[in-house]
N, C-alpha and C positions, 0 to 999 in steps of 0.2 A: 533544495533544488538538485536534481540529478543532471550533472553536466554531460553525461553520456546520452541523455535524451534531448539535449539542446545544443551546446557548443560542439560536442564530439559525436553528434548523431551520425554524420556522414562516415566518420571513422569507425563507429560501431557497426554500421552496415557493411563496410569493407571487411572488417574482421569476421563478421558472420558469413560473408560470401566465401572467404577462403578457409573457413573452419577454425578460426583462432579466437573467437569470442569466449573468454574464460568462463562465463556464466552458463554457457550452453553445454550440457553433458549428455545430450541425446545421441541416439545411434546415427542420426543424420550428420551430426558434427563429425563423428569418426569417419563416415563415408566421404564427406567433403575433404577431410584431411588426406585420406588415401588417394583420392582423385587428384587433388592439387599436387601432392608430392610426386605422384606418378607422372603427371604432365611436366613438372619442372625437371625431373630427373631423366625423362625420356630423351629430351633433346641432346644433352651432353653424352648420354650413353650411346645413342645411334651415331653421333658424330665421331666418337672415339672408335667405334667399330668400323665405320667407313674409312677412317684414317688408317687403321690396321690393315684392312683388306685392300685398299687402293694404293697405287704407286704415285705419290705426289712429290713435288719438289719441296725443298726446305722452306722457301718463301710461302708456299701453300700451307705447310705445317704451321707456320707462325700465324697465318691468317685464321686457320681453323681453331688453333689453341686459344687465340685471343677472343674468338667468338664463344668458345666453350666455357672459359674460366668464369665469366660473370654468372652463368647459370649454376655452376657449382657453388658459387657464393650465395646465390638465392636459396639453394637447397640447404646449405649450412645454417643460414639465418632462420629459415622456416623451421627446421628441426630444433634449433636452439630455442626458438620461441615456445614450441610445444613442450620442450623439456622444462622450461621456466614458467609454465602456465600458472602454477600456484603462486609464484612470486608476482606475476603480472596481476592476478586476481586480487592479491593483497594490496598492491599499490592502487589499483583501480577503486577498490573499496575505500581506501583512505581518501582518495581524491573526491569521491562521491559524497563523503560525510564530513569533509574538512570545514565547510562553511558553518556547521553547527558548533564547532570547537573554537571559532574565532570570537573576539571580544567586542568589536565595534564595526561600524560600517566602513571605516577606512581600511581595516584589515581585509574585509570582504572585497573591497575595490581593488586592493593590491593583488589578491588571489585571482580575481576575475580578469585583471589585466594580463597576467601571465598565462592564464588559460586561453584568452583570446589570441595572444601572440602565438602560442603553440598551434592553435587552430588555423591561423593564417599560414603557418609554415606547412601544415598538412595539406592545405588547399594548393599551395605553391607546388608541392611534390605531385599532387594529383594533376595539376595543370601541365607540369612538365611531362608526366607519363602519358597523358592524353595527347599532347602534341607529338610525342615520339610515335605513338600508335598510328596517328593520322599520317605522319610523314612516311613511316614504314609501309603503310597500306598504299600510299600513293606511289612509292618507289616500286612496290611489288606489282601493282595492277596497271599502272600507266603504260609500261612497255607492251603488255598484252593487249590493252585497248588500242594502242597505236598500230599493232599488227593487224587488227581487224579494220580499223578506220582507214589507215594509210599503209597498206602492206608494202614491204620492200622485198628485194631478192633474198635477203638473209633475215632470219628471225632476230629480233632485238634481244640483247643479253638481259636475262632476268636479274633484278637487283639481289635476289636471294642467293645467287651464285657467289656473291661477295662475302657471305657469312656462313655458308654451309656447302656441303658436297652434294651436287645433284647427279643422280645416277641415270636419269632419263630426260630427254628433251621433248617428250610428248606433251601437247598442250593440256590435256586432261590431268596428267600427273603434276604439271607445274601449277595448275590452278589449285589442286588439292593441297600441294605442298605450301603454297602461299597462304591459304586459309589456315592450315595447321600452324604455320609460323606465327601468324598474327594472333591466333588464339593462345598460343604459348606465351607470346609477348604480353598479352593482356593479363593472363594469370600471373606471370612473373612480376609485372608491374604492381598489381594489387598486393601480391605477397610481400614485396620489398617495401611498399608503402606501409603495410601493416606492421612489419617488424621494426623498421626504423622510426616510425612515428611513435611507437610505444616508448622507445628510448627518449625521444624528444619530450613526450608528455611527462614522463617521470622526472627528467632533469628540470623541466620548467616548474613542475610542482615543488621539488626540493628548493629550487631557487626562490620561489614565492615564499616558502616558509622562512628561508634565510632573510629575505627582504622584510618580512613581517617581524622577525626577531630584531632586526636593526631598528625598525620603527618603534618597537616596544622599549628597547634599551634607551633610545633617544628620549622618549616621553618619560620614562622612569627616572633618568638622570636629571632632566629638566625639573620635574616635580620635586625630586629630593633636594635639588640645589636651592629651590625657592623657599621650601619650608621643611627644615630639618627636624623640627619638633614633632610634626604630624606625619612622619615618613611612613609610607605604606610599602611594606616588604613584598606584598603580593605582586606588585608590578615587576619587581626583579625576579621573583620566583617564576612567574609566567614566561618571562623572556628566557630564563635559563632552561626551563622545561621544554620550551619550543625548540631551542637550539640543540638540546640533547636529542630530541626526537628527530630533527633534521639530520644530525650526525648518524643516528641509528639507521635511518633510511638509506644513507649513503653506504654504510657498511653492508646492509642487506642487499642492496643492488650490486655492489662490488663482489660480494661472496657468491651471490646466486648466478651471476652472468659472466664471471671471469673466464671460465674455460671456453665457452662458446664465442665470447667476444674476441678472445685471443686467437682462436682458430680463424674467425672472420678477418681479423687484421692480417694474418699470414696470407690468406687467400687474396685479400685486396692488394697487398704489396706485389704478390706474384702476378695477379691479373693486370695491375697497372703497368708493370714492367713489360708484359706481353703486348699491351695496347701501345706502349711507347715504341716497341720494336716494330709493330705493324705500321704505325704512323711513319716511322723512319723509312721502312722499305717501300711503302706506298708512294712516298715522295721521291726517294732516291733511285728505286729499282723499277717498280711496276709502272709508275707514272700515270695511273688511272685517276681521273677526277672523281669518279663515283667512289672508288675505293678510298681515296684520300678523305672525302667527305665523311664516309662511314667511320674511318679511323679517328677523325677529329671528334665525332660524336662519342665514340667509345672513350676517348681521352677526357672529354668534358664531363661525361657521366661519372667516371672514376674519380676525377678531381673533386667534383661536387660531393660525392659520397664520402670521400675521405675528409674534406673540409667540414662538412656538416656535423659529422660525428665528433671530430676534435674540437669544433667550436662549442658544442654543448659542454664538453669537459672543461674548456677554458672559462665558459660562463659560470659554471659551478665553482671553479677555483676563485674567480673574481668576487662572486657574491660572498663566499666564505671570508675572504680577506677584507671585504668592505665592512664586515661587522667589527673586526679588529680596528680598522681605521676610524670608524664611527665612535668606538669606545675610547680610543686613544685621544682623539681630538675633542672629546666632550669635557665638561667640567666635573670630571670624576673626583677631583680633589676636594670638592665641596660637599660630597654626600657622606652619610654616616659610615663608620668603620665596617659594620656588618654588611652594608650594601657594597662596599669596596671588595670585600671577600667574595661576594657572589659574582661581582663583575669580573673579578680576577679569573674565575673558572672559564668564563666565556672568552676573555682576552687570551688566555693561555691556549685554549683549543683553536680559536679562530686565527691565531698567529701561525698555525701550521696549515699548509696547503691541503685543502680537502679535494683530493683527486684520486680517481680509481687507479690502483697500481696493479698491473697484470703481471704477476709472478716476478716483479722487480725488473721486467724487461721493457715495458711500455706503459706510458701514461697518456690517456686521451686529453690533449691540450694543444696549445700552439707548438710546444716543443715536440709533442708526439707527432703532429702533422709534419714537422720538419724531418723527424726521424723516418717516417714512412716514405716521404719523398726521396730522402737520401738513400734509403734501402732500395726503393724501386729503380732509381737511376743507376745504382751500383749493379743490380741484376741486369738492367738494360745494357750497360757497358760490357758486362761479361758475355751476354748473348751476342753483341756485336763483335766481340773479340773472337768468338768461336765460329762465327758465320763465315 
């Protein structure tokens, strides 16, 4: 069964739409990548140029920088995915063929449970992005519709002015700018769903392997404790081999994505600090309800992004430690000596936290989330001190 034709079918279509499907090597794939990256990079580029050319206040600088920084993060994650496309293809191939390597229906059910859980998370991300696109569209076009239906002496302020620098107030220009902004938002949402969902799929796949390893160890110890004379070493060998394979996958993912993930972490910390500064000044200085609402949305999106990534790392850590707990609490003292030696390999490795270490500076887990929050609030405090 190919999960990318069933459970992950929607995700596969999103990857194909933004040019990130690893199995497509056609010229059209390259063209889509160039178009998507150009669209993603065009918004921060034009905004930076407008900031340089125009004379704006410090508060306006913060607003525009807070709007630009997420798009730079989208570009980093998109380019990082393309750079790691061979690694993604390797993991996708393992996921597609994993069911054939499992031993019984219970193991297949465990794998399918984790695949279904990751699918639900992808649909949650997709629902959040669709809701954001609808809300942004409403904020952009409702003032223009009210100008036509119930005109007033002064034109209503466009919601787009809260996130970008508008050089003209002509209605035709505003309409085109709104449509361009919504198109960029749709492309950006699809690209970030593609990149972050890939990480979730890989983490859930490795967690499924660790959960199956725990299941095999439990059954092997129970069978060995009941009948020591007819002990089957293959049960322990299969558990050890699966655990070694899961650890190898963790090393592959860590070594292949460390650089780009570390760059993304730095961008997220800086972007979150800017969103905090924008939220602070919208409440204390500007006093605009719409600007405050947009700032709150930026804050929630950053917080969700940071928590989701670190939650995946924490889940991987817990699943690895669960194997040690399962082995330690079992009747290991009743199994033969050779089986104890095999079990010792798993207990020794699983007693060490399986977490991605980014140059010894950051680990994606609950501690990592606290570190990112602490760093962002430190930069926010520094910006408040200089303001």
